[in-house]
Each structure stands twice: as C-alpha cells, then as structure tokens.
C-alpha positions in Angstrom: 54.2 164.5 -143.1 50.9 166.3 -142.4 50.6 169.0 -140.0 49.7 167.9 -136.5 46.2 169.2 -135.4 45.9 171.5 -132.6 45.0 168.5 -130.3 48.0 166.7 -130.6 49.7 168.3 -127.6 47.1 166.9 -125.4 47.0 163.7 -127.4 50.8 163.2 -126.6 50.4 164.1 -123.0 47.6 161.5 -122.6 49.4 159.1 -124.7 52.6 159.4 -122.7 50.8 158.5 -119.4 48.9 155.7 -120.9 52.1 154.5 -122.7 53.7 154.1 -119.1 50.8 152.2 -117.8 50.7 149.9 -120.7 54.5 149.1 -120.6 53.9 148.1 -117.1 51.2 145.8 -117.9 52.8 144.3 -120.8 55.8 143.6 -118.8 53.7 141.6 -116.3 51.9 139.8 -119.1 55.3 138.6 -120.5 56.0 137.0 -117.2 52.7 135.2 -117.4 53.3 134.0 -120.8 56.9 133.0 -120.4 56.1 129.5 -119.4 53.6 128.8 -122.3 53.8 131.0 -125.4 57.5 131.1 -125.2 58.0 127.6 -125.8 59.4 125.8 -128.9 58.4 128.7 -131.1 59.7 131.4 -128.8 60.8 134.8 -130.2 64.6 134.7 -130.7 65.1 138.2 -129.0 68.9 137.8 -129.2 69.0 137.0 -132.9 66.8 139.9 -133.6 68.7 142.5 -131.5 71.7 141.6 -133.3 70.1 142.2 -136.6 68.6 145.4 -135.1 71.8 146.8 -133.7 73.6 146.3 -137.1 70.8 148.1 -138.9 70.6 150.9 -136.2 74.5 151.4 -136.5 74.3 151.6 -140.5 71.1 153.5 -140.9 70.4 155.7 -137.8 68.0 156.2 -135.1 65.0 157.4 -136.8 62.6 155.4 -138.9 59.7 157.0 -140.7 56.2 155.2 -140.7 53.2 156.8 -142.6 50.2 156.6 -140.6 51.5 156.5 -137.0 48.5 158.2 -135.3 49.4 158.3 -131.5 45.7 157.6 -130.4 44.9 155.1 -133.0 45.6 151.5 -131.9 48.1 152.9 -129.3 50.8 153.7 -131.9 52.0 156.3 -129.3 52.6 153.6 -126.8 54.1 151.1 -129.3 56.5 153.6 -130.6 57.3 155.0 -127.2 58.3 151.5 -126.2 60.4 151.0 -129.1 62.4 154.3 -128.7 62.7 153.8 -124.9 64.0 150.3 -125.2 65.9 150.2 -128.5 66.7 153.9 -129.1 64.9 154.3 -132.4 62.4 157.3 -132.8 59.1 156.5 -135.0 57.6 160.2 -135.1 53.9 160.5 -135.1 52.3 160.8 -138.5 48.6 161.8 -138.8 47.7 160.6 -142.2 45.0 158.0 -142.6 45.1 155.0 -144.9 43.9 156.7 -148.0 46.2 159.8 -147.5 49.1 157.5 -147.0 48.5 155.6 -150.2 48.0 158.9 -152.1 51.2 160.4 -150.7 53.3 157.3 -151.6 52.0 157.3 -155.2 52.9 161.0 -155.5 56.2 161.1 -153.8 57.6 157.6 -154.9 61.4 157.7 -154.9 61.3 161.2 -153.2 59.4 159.8 -150.1 60.8 159.8 -146.6 58.6 156.7 -145.5 60.1 153.4 -144.7 57.1 151.6 -143.7 53.3 152.2 -144.0 50.4 151.3 -141.8 46.9 151.0 -143.3 43.5 149.4 -143.1 44.2 146.1 -144.8 41.8 147.0 -147.8 44.3 149.8 -148.6 47.3 147.7 -147.9 46.2 145.3 -150.6 45.6 148.2 -153.1 49.1 149.7 -152.0 50.7 146.4 -153.0 48.9 146.1 -156.2 49.8 149.6 -157.1 53.6 149.0 -156.5 54.4 151.0 -153.5 55.7 148.2 -151.5 58.4 145.8 -151.7 58.3 142.2 -150.6 59.3 141.4 -147.0 58.0 138.3 -144.8 58.9 139.1 -141.2 59.9 136.8 -138.6 56.6 135.1 -137.6 55.1 135.3 -141.0 54.0 131.8 -141.0 51.9 132.4 -137.9 49.7 135.1 -139.7 46.4 133.8 -141.1 46.6 133.3 -145.0 43.7 135.4 -145.4 45.5 138.3 -143.7 48.7 138.6 -145.6 49.9 139.0 -149.2 51.4 135.5 -150.4 54.5 137.5 -151.7 55.1 139.6 -148.7 53.8 142.9 -149.9 51.5 143.4 -146.8 50.7 141.7 -143.6 48.2 142.3 -140.7 49.3 143.1 -137.4 46.1 143.5 -135.3 42.3 143.7 -135.7 39.4 145.8 -134.3 35.7 145.7 -134.7 33.3 148.4 -136.0 31.3 149.6 -133.2 29.3 152.7 -131.7 31.8 154.6 -129.5 29.3 156.4 -127.3 30.0 159.5 -125.0 27.2 158.8 -122.6 27.2 162.3 -121.0 26.9 163.9 -124.4 23.7 161.8 -125.0 22.4 162.4 -121.5 22.7 166.2 -122.0 20.8 165.7 -125.3 18.2 163.5 -123.4 18.9 160.8 -126.0 19.2 157.1 -125.2 22.2 155.1 -126.1 21.6 153.6 -129.5 21.7 149.6 -129.8 21.1 149.3 -133.6 22.0 151.0 -136.9 18.4 152.0 -137.3 18.6 154.0 -133.9 21.1 156.5 -135.4 18.3 157.6 -137.9 16.1 158.8 -135.1 15.6 162.7 -135.5 16.7 163.1 -131.8 20.2 162.0 -132.9 20.5 165.2 -135.1 24.1 166.6 -134.8 25.2 163.7 -132.4 26.8 161.1 -134.9 30.0 161.3 -136.9 32.4 159.2 -138.8 35.4 160.0 -140.5 35.8 160.5 -144.2 36.1 157.1 -145.9 38.0 158.5 -148.8 40.8 159.3 -146.4 40.4 157.1 -143.3 40.5 153.3 -143.6 38.4 152.6 -140.7 35.8 154.5 -141.9 35.6 152.5 -145.1 35.0 149.5 -143.0 32.4 151.5 -141.1 30.4 152.2 -144.1 30.9 148.5 -145.2 29.3 147.3 -142.1 26.5 149.6 -142.4 25.9 148.2 -145.9 25.7 144.4 -144.7 23.5 145.5 -141.7 21.0 147.1 -144.1 21.0 144.0 -146.2 23.6 144.9 -148.8 26.0 142.3 -149.9 29.7 142.1 -151.3 28.4 142.8 -154.6 25.6 145.4 -153.8 26.3 148.6 -151.8 23.0 150.2 -152.7 21.4 149.5 -149.3 24.2 150.9 -147.4 24.3 153.9 -149.5 20.6 154.6 -149.1 21.2 154.3 -145.4 24.0 156.6 -145.2 22.0 159.2 -147.2 19.2 158.9 -144.6 21.8 159.2 -141.8 23.5 162.4 -143.3 21.0 165.0 -141.5 22.1 163.6 -138.1 25.8 163.5 -139.0 27.8 166.4 -137.2 30.8 166.1 -139.7 33.0 163.8 -141.7 36.4 164.5 -140.3 39.4 164.4 -142.3 41.5 163.5 -139.2 40.7 161.1 -136.5 37.5 162.1 -134.3 39.2 160.5 -131.2 39.7 163.5 -129.0 36.4 165.3 -130.0 34.6 162.2 -129.2 36.2 161.8 -125.8 35.5 165.7 -125.0 31.8 165.1 -125.8 31.5 167.2 -129.1 30.4 163.9 -130.6 27.7 161.6 -129.1 28.4 158.4 -131.2 31.4 158.0 -133.4 31.4 155.1 -135.8 34.8 153.5 -135.4 36.7 150.7 -134.0 35.8 149.2 -130.7 39.5 149.7 -129.4 39.2 153.4 -129.6 36.2 153.2 -127.3 37.8 150.8 -124.8 40.8 153.0 -124.6 38.8 156.2 -123.8 36.9 154.5 -121.2 39.6 152.5 -119.3 42.8 154.7 -119.8 41.2 158.3 -120.6 38.6 157.6 -117.8 36.0 159.2 -120.3 32.2 158.7 -120.0 32.4 156.0 -122.8 30.8 152.9 -123.8 31.2 150.5 -126.7 28.0 149.1 -128.6 28.0 146.3 -131.1 25.0 147.3 -133.2 22.2 144.6 -133.2 21.9 144.1 -137.0 25.7 143.1 -137.1 29.2 144.4 -137.7 32.5 143.5 -139.2 36.2 143.2 -138.2 38.7 145.7 -139.2 42.2 144.1 -139.9 45.0 146.5 -140.0 48.3 146.0 -141.9 51.9 147.0 -142.5 54.1 147.3 -145.7 57.6 147.8 -146.4 57.8 151.1 -148.7 59.6 150.3 -152.0 61.7 153.4 -151.7 62.7 153.0 -148.1 66.0 154.7 -147.3 66.5 152.6 -144.2 65.7 149.1 -145.5 67.3 147.1 -142.8 65.8 149.1 -139.9 62.6 148.8 -141.5 62.9 145.2 -141.7 64.1 144.9 -138.0 61.2 147.1 -137.1 58.6 144.9 -139.0 60.0 141.8 -137.4 59.5 143.5 -134.0 55.9 144.3 -134.7 55.2 140.6 -134.6 57.1 140.1 -131.4 55.5 139.4 -128.0 56.5 142.8 -127.1 54.6 144.7 -129.8 51.7 142.1 -129.9 51.3 142.3 -126.3 51.1 146.1 -126.1 48.4 146.0 -128.6 46.4 143.2 -126.5 46.6 145.5 -123.7 45.4 148.5 -125.8 42.1 146.6 -126.7 43.2 145.5 -130.2 43.2 141.8 -131.0 46.8 140.9 -131.9 47.2 139.0 -135.2 49.1 136.4 -133.2 46.4 135.6 -130.7 48.6 133.8 -128.5 49.5 137.0 -127.0 46.1 138.2 -126.1 46.0 138.8 -122.4 43.2 137.8 -119.8 43.1 141.4 -118.6 42.2 142.7 -122.1 39.5 140.2 -122.4 38.0 141.2 -119.2 37.9 144.8 -120.3 36.8 144.3 -123.8 33.0 143.9 -123.1 30.4 146.2 -125.0 27.6 147.8 -123.3 25.2 146.3 -125.7 25.6 143.8 -128.4 28.0 140.9 -128.6 30.9 139.8 -130.7 28.9 137.0 -132.0 27.4 139.6 -134.2 30.5 139.9 -136.4 29.8 139.0 -140.0 32.6 137.1 -141.5 33.9 138.9 -144.9 37.2 138.4 -146.5 39.6 141.1 -147.3 39.4 140.3 -150.9 35.6 140.3 -151.1 35.5 143.8 -149.4 38.3 145.0 -151.9 36.0 144.2 -154.8 33.3 146.5 -153.7 34.8 149.2 -151.6 36.3 151.4 -154.4 32.8 151.9 -156.2 31.1 152.2 -152.8 33.7 154.9 -151.6 33.2 156.7 -154.8 29.4 156.8 -154.7 29.5 158.0 -151.1 31.8 160.8 -152.1 29.6 161.8 -155.0 26.1 161.2 -153.4 26.7 161.7 -149.4 29.8 163.8 -148.6 28.8 167.5 -148.3 30.4 170.0 -150.5 32.1 172.5 -148.1 
C-alpha cells in the first residue's frame, strides 16, 4: 500500500465528520425509498447478511481494496459505514487507477488486495490483462450493459462528470474571473492557478484530458486537438499531481482543478469551502467508476459479499448523498439533485462516449501526453 500523504490526518478527520452526516442523511433517504424502490426487486438484506456473516467468520474482519482514497467519491464514508455496521475494516489506500493496475500486475499472487476500484477505462484494461476473476454481484442485471464486462470481470458502481472545481477565493485574490469554458483556462491571467492530476496514474485525470480533446474538436480516433490544447495550457498549470489534489484545491493552493463534479460539491457542501462547480461551455464527458475482484484474493467470499453490498441501497444511497450518481439510479435522492447544480454550464453539455470508444484512444493519448506535455522533474 502507498504511503499516506501528510494531509491524510486532516483528510480522515474531515471525512469522519462528513461520514456521520452522510450516514444520517442516508438513513432518512432509506425511509423515503422504502415504499417504492424496495418493492418486488427489494434487496434481500437478510440473505446477504447470512452470506456475509459466514464469510467474515471464515476469512476475518479486514478486506483490502486498492484505490480507496477517503476523499474521492466518499470512500471514507462508505467504508466507515461498512465497518460501523458490519464489523469489517477496509483501510484507506491512496493509489489511483493506473497505480492500482501497475501494482496488481507486479504483485500478482503476492498481492494483499481482494478488490480494486478504478476509472472504468482502467478496469476494462485490468480485466483484459488478467488481474481480475469473474464475479457478477447481486444486482448485476440492473447495471447498464455499457457499464460492465459481460463475463463479470468488472462493473460500474457510480459515475461523475468532468468539471472545473473552482476555489473562488483563490481566483478573487488573483483578480481573475471564474472560467466558463475550456478556452478561458488559456488566458495568461490563469498562470499557476490551474491543475489536473497525472493522467498516467489517476483515472479521472485521463477522462479530463479526454474531455478536453472532444471540446477542442477531437474525436475518439484523433487526439491531436486535445494534445495541442494541453500543450498551450501547460504554462498555466501549477502541477500534475501524482496523488489527488483534493486538499490543495480546498485550501486554495489551486484555483481551478480539472476533476469530477462530485469532489467539488463535497468541498462546497460538506467541507464548507469557497468552491463552485463549472461545466465548461464547449462540453464535457461522464466518468464511470468500476470495481473488480482481484484474481489472487486471499478473502474471496468476503470480497464477494462486499461487492454485493456496494450495489445495495445502503452503499448506492451513500454515494447519491455524496454527490455521485449511483449506477442504480433508483437510489438517487432528491436532496442530492437539489445540491448538484453548477455555477455555470449545464449537464446537457455532456457528450455521450462509450467506455470502449475511449479505451481505443486513451492509451496512445496518455503516452503522447507523457512524452510531450508532462514536465521532466
């Protein structure tokens, strides 16, 4: 497991407080859903609990998930809930999608991981490269066909949208207006105020550069417009972080972070930061996130029970109240819909692109970015 960065203690303190609020909100949401969503296709919690209890008795009270960053998609709240209610700990893990796949390919049978979380692009690659085993969790049939492997090697659990996560105080101090469009980020006034994470390591950053390519007129077979845009943007980039830029963005070290909208809404509503979310005027894309069961899991039955639970109304409801669209949209809450409103732009600007189409382009695009954009430090 990667070393936890120096901000992790603050992250966990913030996440614990937020987790408590989310748990309360989720409980209320479950009561509201009980007369509708829990109908003929209701989650069989008693059946699941019997399966889970048997797995916990046989395999222990710790489960290892690679890429379980507490402040990303509220994994801290999700895993805290799981431990509090079911007695199994899923420790934080700060790997991104790319680092997770690299670790599994290197470690193989020596890995400690039982399950892994990724950007769906990387999950698809992980399935192809043989680091997963097939498992179709309870609720599998409800997942859209475009967001799962037909053999059960990976499946989506929620989605976000690439956006500008804007620290308005940082821009105000710099006397710079809030950007509305991708082209606004090229303004020399934005120098040192923009950041996105390293797309060779972080899956959401891969989607961010893909979104930039489509916005600049690129296609699923041509990334040159995006690459030229990113070269022009480079002088304004503060850094390409190997880890998540969540806390630096919240603190105002970064004015505009190219990331998923849910991170921005969480900063705004739960961390009470001076944050707004902008959907850029030229368009953007959605970010599906996925799970896979590790081929060499030492706790396979516990892993299966956990993956089942991630599609339950409990876990899906937590993600809804954490500003991520649950893959089972019946568990989206009205409260979340009211808060997930960008300062500028509209979700009508999302460009539909399949995971498979992105997959064909992203490897060469990512390598070109590495060779022609990333700074040599």
